[in-house]
N, C-alpha and C positions, 0 to 999 in steps of 0.2 A: 155586237158588231152590226153595222148597218148593211142591209142587203141593198141591191140596186133594182128596185121595182121597175124603174123606167126601162132598163135593159130587158128584163123579163117580159114586160108588156109588149115591147117591140117584137121579141122572138115569137110570142104567142100569135102575133098577127102575120107571121111569115112562115107558114107551114111548108112552103116550097123550098126554103133554104135548108140545105143539109150538107154535111160533110161526107166525103167518100168513106171516111173512117171515123170512129169515135176516138178522139184524141184525149189522152189523159196527161195532166201536168202534175207531177209529184214533187212536193217541196221536201227537201231533206230535213230530218230532225236535228236538233242541237241540244247540248247539255244545259242550256240556260234559256230563260224566257227571252223573247225578242219582241220589240214593239216598233211600229213603223218600218216593217221589214220589206225592203225592196227585193222582189223576186224577179230574176231574169231567166230567159230560156230562148233557144233558137226557134223561131217560128218555122214550122214545116212549110216547104215551098208550095205544097198542094193546098194550103189553107188560106182563105181570105184574110186580109189584114184587119178587117173590121170584126173583131171578136171580143168576147169577154170570157172570164173563167167563172165556173159555177161549182160550188162544193158545199159541204156541210156547214161551213162557217159563213156562207153568203156568196153573193155574186160581186165580182170586182172587174172594173174596166181594165183593158189591156192597151198599151201603147207600143207601137212597133217602130224602131229606128230604121234609117235607110239601109243599114247593113243586115237587116232581118232579125236583129235581136229584139225580143219582146220583153216587156216588164209589166208588173202590177205590184200593188202595195197591200200588204196584210197589216191590219191595225195591231194585232197581237197574236203571237204563237207561243204557247207554253212549252217549257222544257220537255223534250221527249216526243212532242207531237210532230207528225209528218203528214200534213194534210194533202189530200189528192183532189184535184179539180178537173173538170171537163171543159174543153174549149167549146164555146157556142158562138154561132154567127149572129151578127146584127147588120142592118142595112144602112147604118149611119155611124159617124165618128163623133162622139161627144167631145166637147171642149170644156172640161171641168176645171182645167188649169190654164190660165190665160196670161199672155204677155202683151203689153200695150206700150207704145212709145209716143209720148206727147209732152209738150211744155218742158223740155229739157230733162225728162226723166224716163226711165223704164219702169213701168208699174206691173207688178205681178199680183194676180188675184187667184183665188180658189173659189169656185162656185159663185162668182160675182163679188166676193168679199175681198177687200184689199189685204195683202199680206206684207208687202214691202215696196219701197221706191228706191231706185238707184239713180244718182244724179249724174247725168251726162253734161249738164250745164253747171255753172257755179251756183250753189244754193244761196239764195238771197240772204243778206245779213239781217240779224234780228231787229236792228234799228240803225239810224243814220249816225249814231255816236260810235259805232264799231268801225275800226280802221279797215280799209279795203284789203290790206295785206292778209287778212284772215279768210278771204273768200276761198271756197273749196269746192271741187268737183271730185267725182270718182269715189263716192262713199254711199252707204245705204242708210236711209232715214226718210220717213219713219218706218218702224216695224210694228205691226199690230197683232194682238192676240186674237183667238177665235171669236171673242165677244166684241172685238173692235177697239180694245184699249191700246193706246200708244205706249210702247215700253222703252223707246229710245229717246235720247236727247241730242240736240245739236246746237252749237254755239252757246254752251252754258256760260254764264257770266264769270264763273271762277276759272274756266279753261276754254277760251274761245276756239281753241284748235281741236277740241273734241267733237267728233261727228258720228254719232250712231255706231256703225260698224265701219272701221277703216283699218289700214295696215301699213303705216309708214315705219321706217327704221329711225332710231333716235341718235344714239352715239355711234358714229361711223368714222371711217377713214377712207378717203378716195382721192387718188392722185396727189397725195401729200396734203390734202385739206381735210376738214372735219365737218362736212355738211350735216345738218340736223333736219331730216325730212318730216319730223313729228311736230316740233315746236316752231310753227310757221312764223310766229311773231319775231323770231330772230333773223328772218330773211336770209338764212343760209341754205335752205332747201324747201322743196314743196312737192306735192303729188298732184297730178292733174289727169283728167280723162283725155284720152287720145282718139279712140275710134270705137264705134259699136260694130262688132264683127257680124253678129247674127242674133236673132231672137226666135223663139218657137213657142207654140202652144199645143195642147193635146188633152186627151182624156185622163192622163195619169200625172203628167208633169209639164211645167212650162219653165222658161228661163231665158238667159242671154249669155253671150260672151262679149266682153269688152276689153279693150287695150288701154293701159294707163302708163304714165311715166313718173319716175322719181327723179327730180331734177336738182342738180347741184347749182345753187345760186351764189355760192361763195367763190366760184371761179371768175376769172376776168370777164368771160362770157358764159352765160348759163350752158351747162352741159348735162345731158341725160346720163345718169349713172345706171339706172335699171329700167328695162322695159318689163311690164308685167301684164299678165292676162288674168282677168277675173271671170270665172264661170260660175253662175248662180243658177241653181235648180230648185224650184219649189214643187212639192208633191201634194197631190190630193190624197189625204189619208182619211178613210172612212171613219166616222165618229164612233169611238168606243166609250169606255167608262169616263174618259177624260178627253175632250176634244183637243186636237193639237194642230198647230201650224208647223210644218217641217220643211226646212230648206238647207241645201248644201252650198258651201262656198269653197271653191278650189282656186288658189292663187298660185300662178307660176311666174317666177321672176327670173330674168336672164340679164346678164351684163350687156350694157349698150355700147361698151367700148372694149378695148383689149385689156383693161385694168380691172382687177377684182374690187368688190365692195367689202371692206374689212369691218367686222362688227365686234368691237371689244366687249368685254364683260360689262353688263349694265343691267339695271333693275327692270327696265321695260323697253318695249319696241317690238314691232310685229303686230299680230292681230289684236285689235283693241275693241272694246264695247263700252259705250257710255249709256247709262240708264236715264230714264225720264227724270226731269227736274224735281218731280215730287219725291223721288227716292234720295235726294241729296240730304246729307247730314248723317252722323254716325249711327243714329237710331232708326233711320227711315228706309234702309235697304236690308234685305236678308240674303244670306249666303249659305250655300251647301255645296260641298265638294264630293267627289266620288269616294273619298276616304272618310266621309262622315263628318268633316269639319264644318262647323257653323260660325265659328269666331273668325271674322275677317282678318283680324290681326295675326292670329295663329295660322290662318290659311295662307297668308302672304308668304311667298317664296316656296310654298309646298308644291309638290308635283301631284298632278291629278289627271285622270282620264277625262273627267268632265267637271264643270262648275256651273252652278245655278245662281242667278242673281234675280231678285224680285223686289216688289214694293207696290205702293198704291199710287195710281194715276187718276186724279179726279175722283178719289174715293174707291176706285176699283182695284182689286188685288190681282196682279199678273206678274209673269216673269219668264225668263228664258234659260234653258239649259244649253250650254255651249260645249259640244263634244269634240275632243281632239282625236284625230285618226291615229291608230297605232303606227302607221308608217311615217308619221311626221318626224322631222329631225329632233332627236333627243326626247322622244316620247317615252313616258308621259311628261309633258312639258311643265316647267315651273310656272307659277301664277304670280301676277302682280295684282293684289287686291288692295285698293286704296282704303285707308282707315276711316275716312269721312265722306268720300265722294262715291257715287254709284259707278264705279269703274273697274273693269276686268281686263287683263291682258295676259295672253299666253306668251311668255318671254324666254325663249331658249337661250338668249344671251346671258341670263343669270348664271348659267353653268360654265361660262368662260367664252373666250374669243372664238369666232369662226369666220369663214369667208364664203362669199358667193363668188365663184370663180367663172371666168369666161368659158363658155362651152358646156357648163354644167348647170342646168336649171335647178333652182331652189323651189320646192313645192310645199305649200301649206294646205291642209285639208281640214275643214271643220263642218259639223252639222249643228244646226240651231233648232231647238225644240221649244216652241212658244206655247204656253198654256195660261189659262186663267186660274186664279187661286194660288194656294201655297205650293211650294216645291214638293214633288213626289219622287223620292229617291229611288224607289223600286222601279218606277216607270222610266226614269232617266237611265238607270243602269240597263234596263231591257232595251231602251233605244240605243244605247252605246253598243251593246252586244250585236244588235242588228246592223248598226253602222260599220262596226269593225269586221263583221263577217256576213256580208250580204249573201243571199241564198241563190244558188244556181240550180234550177229545177230541171228534171228530166222529162222528156216528152215521148210518149209511146202511143202507137195506134193499136186499137183492138179490132 
């Protein structure tokens, strides 16, 4: 695990800074290994908000929210371990995770390196031969690995409506019509960016909240069926045995009218991921699910806590584990794994019809773990355990 020598150096230069008490932050043990573990705790009112934690496994930056909740990220904690850290002051607030808005995008970086871009404007078409009906905003692309390898694809020639990470519904019923928000070429539905609510940066995480609309184009006049909020948070995870880029996506959908959106049984719709064009073809992408399945055909329609997809982009091997939260509807959700294309979808509609009702938000939660090299099942399972059960530490004064 990487220590933070920059923090320790600053503290060494500040002998006058001290706490009235020696504050201990104790992380509870768990029965499983946990990776990229987000640890939160209430920051004592008497403590400066510019602090870090120091312990046997290293020193880690701390970020404090407006409500006084503090957090830091541990790269790896083994089963049964209950690490204890000491709060230490610093006279600066590092910004290791950064959000920047420019050129119709929100760009998230960690330690100056790009992690992902979110499109607030319509992403330009790949060439002038592609119909403008495929123009799309409100999606994530590109996503990059720790080594800088692009792992997502957008506007692929075989499916121009695929865009990195996106989440439209496909087979629907709304006000007696059947808009398809996924297959934009049919011109019955679309998804578009509406508003950037806020962005933030900090020593531990950065992100943004955006509003989007799923619009029914099959009506006499276009009508918004769903309003949705996208909250994206990227974490600065100290380098361990395998460097990671980790980010969370929380999508909250609400009915925009007094009518429900009905989602009949169907094989895909909801959160989708399209891999790099170099992964296209039945032999160019690799798959691994939480149940140990590596055959994409057998894995299709199976239910899994997480799924990894990977391949080579310009010769470099990289991939992403997509982790479904246990609180998601019908978790563990069924998968749509395409037999020849680098495409993954978590599709709860495979298990039968359901509805998004007025006054009842529908929430989707996923964590993405991007790495270079081949899939590491043990690491991904440890990441899922940390995601499913984040740690709440206790703070005591000595």
